[in-house]
C-alpha positions as CSV (number, residue, x, y, z in Angstrom):
1,M,68.6,111.5,106.4
2,L,66.2,112.0,104.0
3,A,66.0,109.0,102.4
4,A,66.2,106.9,105.7
5,G,63.1,108.8,106.6
6,Q,61.2,107.7,103.3
7,Q,61.9,104.6,104.1
8,L,60.1,104.5,107.4
9,G,57.1,106.1,105.6
10,L,58.0,109.7,106.5
11,T,57.5,112.5,104.0
12,P,58.2,116.3,105.1
13,H,55.0,118.2,104.2
14,D,57.6,121.6,104.1
15,T,60.8,121.2,101.9
16,R,61.7,124.8,102.4
17,A,64.6,123.7,104.6
18,R,65.9,121.0,102.0
19,D,66.0,124.0,99.2
20,V,67.4,126.3,101.6
21,S,69.9,123.6,102.3
22,V,70.3,123.0,98.4
23,L,70.7,127.0,98.1
24,I,73.6,127.2,100.4
25,S,75.6,124.6,98.8
26,G,75.1,126.3,95.6
27,V,76.0,129.5,97.0
28,T,78.9,127.8,98.8
29,G,80.3,126.4,95.7
30,L,80.3,129.3,94.1
31,L,82.4,131.1,96.1
32,S,84.9,128.5,96.7
33,L,85.0,129.1,92.7
34,I,85.3,132.6,93.0
35,A,87.9,132.5,95.9
36,A,90.4,130.1,93.6
37,V,89.8,132.3,90.6
38,I,90.6,135.1,93.0
39,L,93.7,132.8,94.2
40,I,94.8,132.3,90.3
41,V,94.9,136.1,89.4
42,S,96.8,137.1,92.5
43,A,99.4,134.4,91.9
44,S,99.7,136.1,88.4
45,N,100.0,139.4,89.8
46,I,102.8,138.5,92.4
47,A,104.6,136.9,89.4
48,Y,104.3,140.1,87.3
49,T,105.5,141.9,90.4
50,F,108.3,140.1,90.8
51,R,109.1,139.7,87.2
52,V,109.4,143.8,87.5
53,L,112.0,143.3,90.9
54,V,113.9,140.7,89.0
55,S,114.6,143.1,85.7
56,E,114.8,146.6,88.2
57,R,117.3,144.3,90.2
58,R,118.9,142.6,87.7
59,A,122.4,144.7,88.3
60,E,122.2,144.0,92.1
61,I,121.7,140.4,91.3
62,A,124.4,140.0,89.5
63,L,126.7,141.7,91.8
64,Y,125.6,139.3,94.0
65,R,126.2,136.3,91.4
66,A,129.7,138.1,90.6
67,V,130.7,137.8,94.3
68,G,129.8,134.2,95.0
69,A,126.7,133.8,95.2
70,T,125.0,130.6,93.3
71,G,121.8,130.6,91.2
72,N,120.5,128.5,94.5
73,D,121.2,131.1,96.3
74,V,119.5,133.9,94.6
75,R,116.3,131.5,93.7
76,A,116.1,131.0,97.5
77,W,116.7,134.4,98.3
78,M,113.9,135.5,96.0
79,M,111.5,132.6,97.2
80,G,111.5,134.0,100.5
81,L,111.0,136.9,99.9
82,A,107.9,135.7,97.9
83,A,107.2,133.8,101.3
84,V,107.3,137.2,103.5
85,V,105.6,139.1,101.2
86,G,102.9,136.2,101.0
87,V,102.8,135.9,105.2
88,V,102.7,139.9,105.5
89,G,99.8,140.0,102.8
90,G,97.8,137.5,104.3
91,A,98.5,138.9,108.0
92,V,96.8,141.8,106.5
93,G,94.2,140.1,105.0
94,L,93.1,138.0,108.1
95,V,93.3,141.4,110.3
96,L,91.0,143.1,107.9
97,A,88.7,140.1,107.7
98,R,88.5,139.5,111.9
99,V,87.9,143.3,111.8
100,A,85.1,143.4,109.1
101,A,83.6,140.7,110.6
102,F,83.8,142.5,114.3
103,L,81.6,145.3,112.6
104,A,79.5,142.6,111.3
105,D,78.3,141.4,114.2
106,V,78.1,145.0,116.1
107,V,75.5,145.9,112.9
108,A,73.7,142.5,113.3
109,A,73.3,142.6,117.0
110,R,71.5,146.3,116.8
111,K,69.9,145.7,113.7
112,L,68.8,142.1,113.8
113,P,65.2,141.4,116.4
114,D,65.9,138.7,119.1
115,F,65.4,135.2,117.6
116,P,66.0,131.6,119.1
117,F,69.6,130.6,119.4
118,K,71.2,133.7,117.9
119,P,74.7,133.7,118.6
120,Q,76.7,136.1,119.8
121,S,78.7,136.0,116.3
122,F,78.1,134.9,112.7
123,F,81.6,134.0,112.4
124,A,84.2,131.4,113.6
125,F,88.1,132.2,113.3
126,P,89.1,128.8,115.0
127,L,93.3,129.5,115.2
128,W,93.7,126.6,112.6
129,L,92.3,128.9,110.7
130,W,94.7,131.8,110.6
131,G,97.5,129.1,110.0
132,V,95.6,127.8,107.1
133,G,94.8,131.3,105.6
134,L,99.0,132.7,105.9
135,G,99.8,128.9,104.9
136,F,97.8,129.6,101.6
137,A,99.4,133.0,101.3
138,A,102.9,132.3,101.2
139,V,102.3,129.4,99.1
140,F,100.7,131.3,96.5
141,A,103.3,133.7,96.8
142,M,105.9,131.4,96.3
143,V,104.1,129.8,93.2
144,G,103.8,133.2,91.7
145,A,107.4,134.2,92.6
146,F,108.5,130.6,91.3
147,G,109.5,131.9,87.5
148,P,110.7,134.8,88.2
149,A,113.1,133.2,90.7
150,R,114.4,131.1,88.2
151,R,115.1,133.6,85.7
152,A,116.7,135.8,88.4
153,A,118.5,132.7,89.4
154,K,120.2,132.7,85.9
155,V,121.4,136.4,85.6
156,E,124.8,135.9,84.0
157,P,126.9,138.9,86.1
158,A,129.3,139.8,83.2
159,A,126.6,140.6,80.7
160,A,124.3,142.2,83.2
161,L,126.8,144.2,84.8
162,S,128.2,145.5,81.3
163,G,124.5,146.5,80.7
164,S,124.2,144.1,77.8
């Protein structure tokens, strides 16, 4: 858009808006990077948690295997558990985000002076965003639980039940 204006011989005298736009783009990129790191760290924490769960429930998993559960059944059970944990955790996070946004809007309404085009809310929570948030939470929980679920599927009933 700026290039089109410059071709017409129009040049802005004040470039603060462009500078603010570049700053906002940079901050958005930085926050996206931070979010990606948080997702990776959370997936590794979930992996550790499920690794501990598999080691603590080794005898139970072996009993399931001894009564006829296949490795795929155990893997599916663990992945289903991870999906439920992810959806519940994501739902809690979304509710907390909505409450924090509401409180921020209340504070902004009280503390900020009226200005032109002041929005009713500074945050948007469209329905698709809730779905994407829950989906991301479930997917990253399942990514974190994939390795421990594979390990759980390989539990040998005889060795685990005998205590070896």
